[in-house]
TORVEXGU-262822 format. One record per residue: residue number from 1; residue in one letter; x, y, z of N, C-alpha, C, O in turn. Coordinates in steps of 0.02 Angstrom, whole numbers. Example, Ala and Ser with C-alpha at 12.3 -4.5 7.8 and 13.67 -1.06 7.14 Angstrom:
<pts>
PT   n res   n_c1   n_c2   n_c3  ca_c1  ca_c2  ca_c3   c_c1   c_c2   c_c3   o_c1   o_c2   o_c3
PT   1   A    660   -284    390    615   -225    390    660   -165    390    712   -166    423
PT   2   S    642   -112    354    684    -53    357    645      2    394    670     57    402
</pts>
This chain:
<pts>
PT   n res   n_c1   n_c2   n_c3  ca_c1  ca_c2  ca_c3   c_c1   c_c2   c_c3   o_c1   o_c2   o_c3
PT   1   M   2471   1434   -427   2411   1495   -437   2360   1471   -409   2337   1476   -353
PT   2   I   2338   1432   -476   2258   1403   -463   2236   1375   -401   2187   1395   -370
PT   3   K   2277   1324   -383   2261   1288   -320   2267   1328   -255   2242   1312   -201
PT   4   S   2301   1378   -269   2310   1419   -208   2241   1471   -204   2218   1495   -152
PT   5   L   2224   1478   -255   2161   1523   -274   2099   1486   -236   2067   1510   -189
PT   6   V   2091   1425   -263   2045   1372   -233   2044   1367   -163   1990   1366   -132
PT   7   K   2102   1364   -135   2110   1353    -69   2084   1425    -33   2063   1424     25
PT   8   T   2088   1479    -68   2078   1540    -27   2011   1533    -31   1984   1549     22
PT   9   I   1970   1514    -80   1889   1520    -89   1867   1488    -48   1830   1513     -5
PT  10   I   1884   1425    -47   1865   1361     16   1865   1410     84   1815   1421    117
PT  11   L   1912   1430     95   1946   1447    161   1883   1509    168   1834   1500    205
PT  12   T   1890   1563    132   1839   1628    119   1758   1586    127   1707   1620    133
PT  13   T   1756   1537    126   1671   1524    106   1660   1485    174   1605   1484    201
PT  14   C   1711   1456    197   1704   1416    269   1699   1471    318   1658   1463    363
PT  15   L   1733   1522    315   1747   1565    379   1671   1611    373   1642   1633    422
PT  16   T   1648   1620    298   1604   1659    291   1517   1634    308   1471   1672    325
PT  17   F   1514   1554    296   1468   1524    313   1475   1465    374   1514   1418    369
PT  18   T   1439   1474    420   1436   1430    469   1423   1341    470   1449   1294    499
PT  19   V   1369   1350    421   1338   1304    394   1361   1275    316   1324   1298    273
PT  20   S   1410   1233    290   1407   1227    222   1408   1162    185   1400   1112    221
PT  21   A   1415   1153    136   1429   1079    112   1506   1076    112   1541   1027    124
PT  22   L   1521   1126     98   1611   1139    105   1647   1123    166   1702   1097    169
PT  23   C   1604   1145    220   1652   1149    266   1609   1090    322   1643   1063    365
PT  24   A   1544   1077    319   1526   1040    363   1550    964    391   1550    922    346
PT  25   A   1569    943    450   1580    887    471   1540    821    457   1482    825    476
PT  26   D   1552    778    437   1512    717    412   1515    669    479   1569    653    503
PT  27   G   1457    648    503   1448    613    572   1464    533    558   1459    486    598
PT  28   K   1481    531    498   1510    442    471   1579    442    478   1607    388    474
PT  29   F   1617    502    490   1685    499    498   1700    511    567   1759    508    585
PT  30   V   1646    528    616   1652    523    689   1670    458    724   1632    410    723
PT  31   Q   1730    457    754   1740    384    781   1714    334    734   1671    297    757
PT  32   K   1741    320    645   1695    292    618   1707    210    633   1663    171    616
PT  33   S   1754    190    659   1768    137    665   1726    104    749   1718     43    757
PT  34   N   1709    141    787   1667    133    831   1614    100    827   1592    149    796
PT  35   L   1567     62    828   1495     42    827   1450     68    891   1389     62    890
PT  36   F   1485     96    945   1447    121   1009   1473    178   1018   1504    185   1070
PT  37   P   1470    222    981   1509    301   1016   1465    322   1066   1406    305   1062
PT  38   K   1485    360   1116   1453    405   1163   1460    474   1161   1510    508   1147
PT  39   V   1400    493   1176   1399    580   1177   1369    598   1249   1325    564   1275
PT  40   E   1400    660   1282   1354    686   1327   1326    750   1300   1354    793   1266
PT  41   L   1267    748   1323   1220    795   1311   1218    846   1372   1195    827   1426
PT  42   K   1244    910   1364   1235    952   1425   1168   1001   1425   1149   1037   1379
PT  43   T   1142    992   1480   1079   1047   1481   1073   1081   1538   1116   1074   1581
PT  44   S   1027   1117   1546   1001   1166   1607    986   1143   1666    970   1178   1715
PT  45   H    993   1066   1663    948   1033   1725   1004    979   1728    987    937   1770
PT  46   G   1062    964   1702   1098    919   1703   1132    891   1645   1117    909   1588
PT  47   N   1180    844   1657   1219    812   1595   1169    729   1602   1138    702   1648
PT  48   I   1184    712   1527   1159    651   1510   1204    616   1467   1221    643   1414
PT  49   I   1230    549   1485   1275    506   1434   1236    469   1402   1195    431   1428
PT  50   I   1248    479   1323   1215    418   1276   1255    367   1227   1289    378   1176
PT  51   E   1242    324   1251   1283    267   1205   1244    250   1138   1188    224   1144
PT  52   L   1271    263   1071   1228    260    997   1238    198    987   1279    169   1023
PT  53   D   1202    160    934   1211    103    921   1214    112    832   1162    110    798
PT  54   R   1269    119    808   1277    113    760   1279     39    705   1276     39    643
PT  55   S   1285    -12    746   1270    -75    719   1203    -93    680   1195   -127    630
PT  56   R   1149    -54    724   1080    -61    706   1044     -4    678    994    -14    644
PT  57   A   1069     67    692   1041    117    663   1111    147    621   1131    195    653
PT  58   P   1136    140    587   1195    175    554   1176    246    531   1210    296    542
PT  59   I   1106    242    493   1105    304    450   1084    367    498   1101    425    491
PT  60   T   1028    330    566   1005    388    606   1068    386    657   1056    433    695
PT  61   V   1122    359    676   1173    392    710   1221    418    671   1258    454    705
PT  62   N   1233    417    626   1277    450    589   1261    532    568   1302    576    557
PT  63   N   1181    536    565   1155    595    534   1157    635    616   1178    693    619
PT  64   F   1138    608    667   1148    631    746   1209    663    740   1213    724    742
PT  65   L   1268    618    731   1331    640    748   1341    687    691   1389    720    710
PT  66   T   1327    705    644   1342    768    590   1317    819    635   1362    851    663
PT  67   Y   1246    838    653   1224    891    693   1272    895    743   1282    954    757
PT  68   V   1314    846    783   1335    853    853   1405    884    815   1414    943    829
PT  69   A   1448    859    775   1513    870    766   1519    947    740   1571    979    750
PT  70   N   1463    974    704   1445   1035    679   1428   1084    737   1431   1145    725
PT  71   G   1412   1062    800   1392   1108    846   1316   1134    843   1296   1185    869
PT  72   D   1282   1092    809   1220   1127    776   1158   1114    847   1101   1136    846
PT  73   Y   1188   1075    900   1145   1085    958   1144   1127   1002   1104   1127   1050
PT  74   K   1203   1181    987   1209   1231   1033   1153   1269   1043   1123   1293    995
PT  75   G   1133   1278   1105   1072   1343   1114   1025   1303   1077   1010   1336   1027
PT  76   S    988   1241   1078    935   1204   1068    901   1196   1135    924   1199   1192
PT  77   I    841   1186   1111    807   1177   1190    743   1111   1173    711   1098   1122
PT  78   F    743   1080   1237    677   1006   1239    608   1070   1242    588   1106   1288
PT  79   H    585   1063   1169    506   1102   1173    452   1052   1169    407   1054   1127
PT  80   R    459   1005   1216    422    948   1213    423    921   1269    478    895   1273
PT  81   V    385    908   1327    400    861   1380    315    844   1407    275    878   1438
PT  82   E    312    779   1380    237    755   1367    216    705   1421    248    653   1426
PT  83   R    167    716   1460    151    675   1497     82    659   1520     50    708   1539
PT  84   N     52    604   1523    -22    595   1523    -42    595   1611    -36    549   1651
PT  85   E    -67    657   1619    -77    678   1700   -154    624   1712   -163    614   1773
PT  86   E   -193    599   1680   -256    574   1684   -230    490   1716   -246    465   1770
PT  87   N   -189    463   1666   -158    406   1687    -77    409   1729    -37    362   1724
PT  88   E    -68    452   1757      2    459   1781     48    439   1741    100    422   1769
PT  89   Q     47    435   1692    104    415   1640    145    451   1607    117    490   1568
PT  90   D    206    453   1608    264    472   1579    266    474   1505    248    417   1489
PT  91   F    278    506   1454    271    498   1397    341    497   1334    359    446   1306
PT  92   V    372    572   1323    403    591   1291    448    643   1316    417    680   1354
PT  93   I    509    661   1310    557    730   1313    572    738   1235    605    691   1214
PT  94   Q    559    776   1198    584    789   1137    612    873   1126    591    928   1145
PT  95   G    668    852   1087    692    916   1074    750    945   1011    734    919    958
PT  96   G    801    983   1005    852    979    962    827   1042    898    871   1061    859
PT  97   G    775   1062    894    737   1070    837    737   1144    832    756   1172    780
PT  98   Y    716   1178    883    705   1245    921    758   1271    964    789   1237   1004
PT  99   D    767   1347    952    806   1373   1001    765   1396   1046    705   1386   1038
PT 100   K    795   1444   1119    770   1476   1168    688   1510   1153    636   1512   1186
PT 101   D    713   1540   1070    649   1595   1062    583   1538   1022    534   1568    999
PT 102   H    582   1489   1018    560   1444    987    557   1439    897    514   1417    859
PT 103   D    614   1467    887    624   1494    816    640   1409    790    648   1370    837
PT 104   G    644   1384    726    667   1321    702    736   1346    674    751   1398    645
PT 105   M    778   1285    696    864   1292    679    879   1252    608    845   1210    578
PT 106   H    924   1272    598    957   1218    517    939   1160    529    933   1137    585
PT 107   T    927   1126    471    919   1056    460    946   1049    383    944   1088    335
PT 108   I    976    974    392   1006    945    329    943    914    294    885    927    308
PT 109   A    963    875    250    913    846    211    895    767    275    933    736    312
PT 110   P    822    760    259    800    703    299    825    640    297    845    634    238
PT 111   I    834    602    319    841    524    313    784    476    315    725    487    331
PT 112   F    816    410    291    773    357    294    755    330    380    792    334    429
PT 113   N    700    308    378    672    288    443    704    214    448    692    171    406
PT 114   E    744    203    504    780    138    515    727    111    574    747     68    614
PT 115   S    668    133    577    619     83    617    622     23    647    621     10    707
PT 116   G    628    -32    577    642    -90    593    712   -122    605    730   -176    582
PT 117   N    745    -87    641    819   -106    671    806   -160    725    856   -196    735
PT 118   G    760   -172    756    753   -206    802    742   -197    881    724   -232    928
PT 119   M    765   -124    870    770    -80    930    714    -56    951    681    -26    909
PT 120   K    689    -61   1008    621    -48   1038    618     30   1071    669     60   1086
PT 121   N    571     50   1076    543    126   1111    537    112   1176    481    115   1201
PT 122   E    579     99   1208    588     84   1296    614    138   1332    652    180   1309
PT 123   M    589    134   1390    605    184   1435    698    199   1438    739    155   1452
PT 124   Y    713    262   1424    768    302   1423    793    276   1341    851    297   1341
PT 125   S    786    255   1296    800    251   1230    792    323   1203    746    356   1227
PT 126   I    826    346   1162    835    382   1107    808    362   1039    824    310   1010
PT 127   A    759    417   1011    743    402    944    738    454    894    734    513    913
PT 128   M    737    443    843    723    504    791    653    522    780    612    484    755
PT 129   A    635    601    806    570    599    763    555    626    692    599    644    653
PT 130   Y    508    628    683    478    646    618    410    686    618    376    697    668
PT 131   Q    395    708    552    320    755    543    286    692    545    311    638    532
PT 132   D    223    704    564    144    657    557    142    636    498    136    676    451
PT 133   R    147    555    487    119    527    427    154    545    387    128    552    331
PT 134   K    237    564    396    285    555    343    338    542    382    372    585    409
PT 135   P    348    464    387    395    424    411    490    436    396    538    417    430
PT 136   H    487    468    338    561    464    314    571    544    315    615    566    278
PT 137   S    534    592    355    554    675    369    602    672    436    613    727    460
PT 138   G    630    620    468    671    646    519    741    679    503    777    656    458
PT 139   D    759    732    541    806    766    539    845    784    589    898    753    596
PT 140   R    832    829    627    874    848    686    842    844    754    872    851    807
PT 141   Q    773    833    748    742    827    816    725    757    841    691    719    808
PT 142   F    755    739    911    756    672    934    700    686    992    675    741   1003
PT 143   F    682    612   1034    670    624   1083    691    560   1132    714    507   1109
PT 144   F    680    571   1204    695    517   1247    619    491   1259    571    529   1262
PT 145   N    614    416   1266    552    378   1283    559    386   1343    615    381   1366
PT 146   M    495    405   1393    507    416   1463    460    356   1503    445    349   1563
PT 147   D    445    318   1445    407    254   1479    407    192   1415    428    206   1359
PT 148   D    385    133   1428    400    106   1368    351     91   1326    313     43   1329
PT 149   N    353    146   1278    301    152   1239    305    112   1164    335    126   1112
PT 150   H    269     69   1178    266     -4   1142    237     20   1074    251     -8   1021
PT 151   H    200     65   1080    152    100   1020    184    140    964    159    157    910
PT 152   L    255    152    992    305    183    948    322    141    893    325    161    835
PT 153   N    333     75    913    361     37    873    327     29    819    271     52    808
PT 154   P    377    -17    767    338    -24    683    289    -77    701    288   -107    754
PT 155   G    247    -87    647    186   -144    657    168   -143    598    215   -156    560
PT 156   R    111   -132    568     91   -129    508    120    -69    466    116    -61    405
PT 157   G    151    -27    514    145     37    467    246     58    500    283     20    532
PT 158   W    258    108    482    333    128    514    307    166    589    257    197    608
PT 159   G    363    148    616    368    159    694    404    227    708    382    279    683
PT 160   F    464    225    752    500    280    766    569    244    774    576    190    802
PT 161   A    613    280    748    679    232    746    724    252    803    749    309    800
PT 162   V    740    204    865    782    195    909    854    192    880    873    156    834
PT 163   F    889    237    915    967    244    894   1020    234    963   1080    242    956
PT 164   G    990    214   1029   1054    220   1064    998    230   1126    939    243   1117
PT 165   S   1024    223   1179    994    222   1249   1043    259   1298   1104    267   1291
PT 166   V    999    282   1353   1038    322   1400   1082    279   1468   1054    240   1508
PT 167   S   1150    297   1468   1202    266   1502   1206    287   1575   1201    246   1621
PT 168   E   1217    361   1586   1211    393   1626   1154    464   1652   1146    502   1604
PT 169   G   1135    475   1684   1094    566   1690   1031    540   1674   1000    572   1633
PT 170   Y    999    480   1701    930    461   1712    902    514   1760    851    543   1744
PT 171   E    931    527   1814    909    594   1846    880    658   1831    834    686   1860
PT 172   T    916    678   1778    925    727   1728    857    739   1694    817    785   1701
PT 173   L    853    671   1646    804    662   1625    741    662   1687    705    712   1688
PT 174   D    732    620   1725    664    639   1767    660    708   1797    602    725   1810
PT 175   K    707    753   1811    705    820   1830    673    857   1772    632    901   1786
PT 176   I    684    845   1716    656    888   1646    585    881   1652    547    930   1657
PT 177   M    565    815   1652    497    766   1662    452    814   1711    392    815   1699
PT 178   K    474    853   1761    442    885   1802    431    947   1799    392    975   1838
PT 179   V    463    980   1752    451   1056   1734    393   1070   1717    358   1024   1696
PT 180   E    370   1132   1721    300   1156   1711    293   1184   1629    325   1228   1600
PT 181   T    229   1133   1604    222   1149   1521    156   1178   1512    113   1176   1556
PT 182   G    148   1202   1462     89   1239   1423     77   1218   1367     97   1166   1340
PT 183   Y     20   1288   1333     25   1297   1259     69   1348   1243     73   1396   1281
PT 184   N    105   1345   1190    145   1388   1161    118   1400   1083    121   1364   1033
PT 185   E     91   1469   1094     63   1491   1015    109   1502    974     84   1508    918
PT 186   K    171   1509    972    216   1519    918    239   1468    881    262   1475    825
PT 187   I    231   1387    923    242   1335    898    185   1287    888    189   1231    862
PT 188   G    130   1317    913     73   1277    906     65   1213    924     33   1169    894
PT 189   Y    109   1206    999    102   1145   1026     86   1149   1096    101   1199   1127
PT 190   D     54   1099   1124     39   1093   1195    134   1061   1235    184   1049   1202
PT 191   F    126   1056   1308    182   1034   1334    230   1043   1331    273   1000   1341
PT 192   V    243   1119   1314    303   1156   1303    333   1179   1373    290   1208   1408
PT 193   P    385   1174   1397    411   1199   1453    398   1289   1455    412   1334   1416
PT 194   V    364   1289   1523    357   1363   1510    423   1412   1508    432   1462   1473
PT 195   K    468   1381   1559    532   1407   1568    568   1366   1516    549   1307   1514
PT 196   P    618   1383   1472    647   1338   1423    713   1286   1443    765   1308   1467
PT 197   V    705   1238   1434    745   1178   1461    810   1182   1400    806   1166   1341
PT 198   L    853   1202   1426    909   1224   1367    959   1187   1356    991   1174   1407
PT 199   I    984   1154   1289   1028   1113   1277   1100   1154   1256   1116   1184   1205
PT 200   Y   1126   1143   1306   1196   1211   1312   1250   1167   1240   1274   1193   1190
PT 201   D   1254   1102   1260   1297   1068   1196   1289    995   1207   1271    965   1257
PT 202   V   1309    972   1138   1311    894   1150   1396    887   1129   1420    934   1097
PT 203   I   1428    844   1142   1494    818   1120   1516    751   1123   1494    714   1167
PT 204   V   1549    736   1088   1567    661   1087   1626    651   1107   1677    680   1090
PT 205   L   1614    586   1163   1663    578   1215   1719    534   1187   1710    490   1145
PT 206   P   1781    552   1217   1824    489   1184   1827    424   1192   1823    395   1247
PT 207   E   1834    392   1126   1824    306   1134   1851    273   1185   1906    282   1211
PT 208   E   1801    225   1203   1839    174   1276   1866    122   1230   1834     87   1191
PT 209   K   1942    121   1243   1970     60   1223   1962      0   1257   1965     -2   1319
PT 210   L   1952    -54   1221   1928   -121   1260   2013   -151   1281   2020   -204   1313
</pts>
């Protein structure tokens, strides 16, 4: 009777709250024996396939996969598409943290910065974003390097943790890089796409058997 009541309470809680400690999937259990899981990021401009690297960035990959497994990237946007026009140099495409109305989305606890893992902020790599001067504040936002951004690698201080690289869909990122951007008063950022670039979903692809 008591066990039945407990099960009912847990089920009710899961149905009532879309995100909770009781119901949320944990990324470390997503293809847990696969060191290089792949995900497909579906956007309004095309799809992108990313190979993640658990061997060198396990904390960051498992954190990212937690958001993926719980569908938390559905309906988010790329809110930063930054290019240095003066030098005609692309920089980054950042997203995953805001919805199309530029409201912040649910986050779980921030993670340890794995920027010393040996992976570099090179073109078409994916890295974890964090708040200014708070290297261990990364949670759900990520960015694609759209150039070899060596200044984002660790030196005397913390860098930005790379946790994978694009294997397909380079043309999608190149297309996003060309969208019109401007200042967005609501979030207080420059380089925000005038027309939202949507992330419809991020899904884990079937494990490739050797």
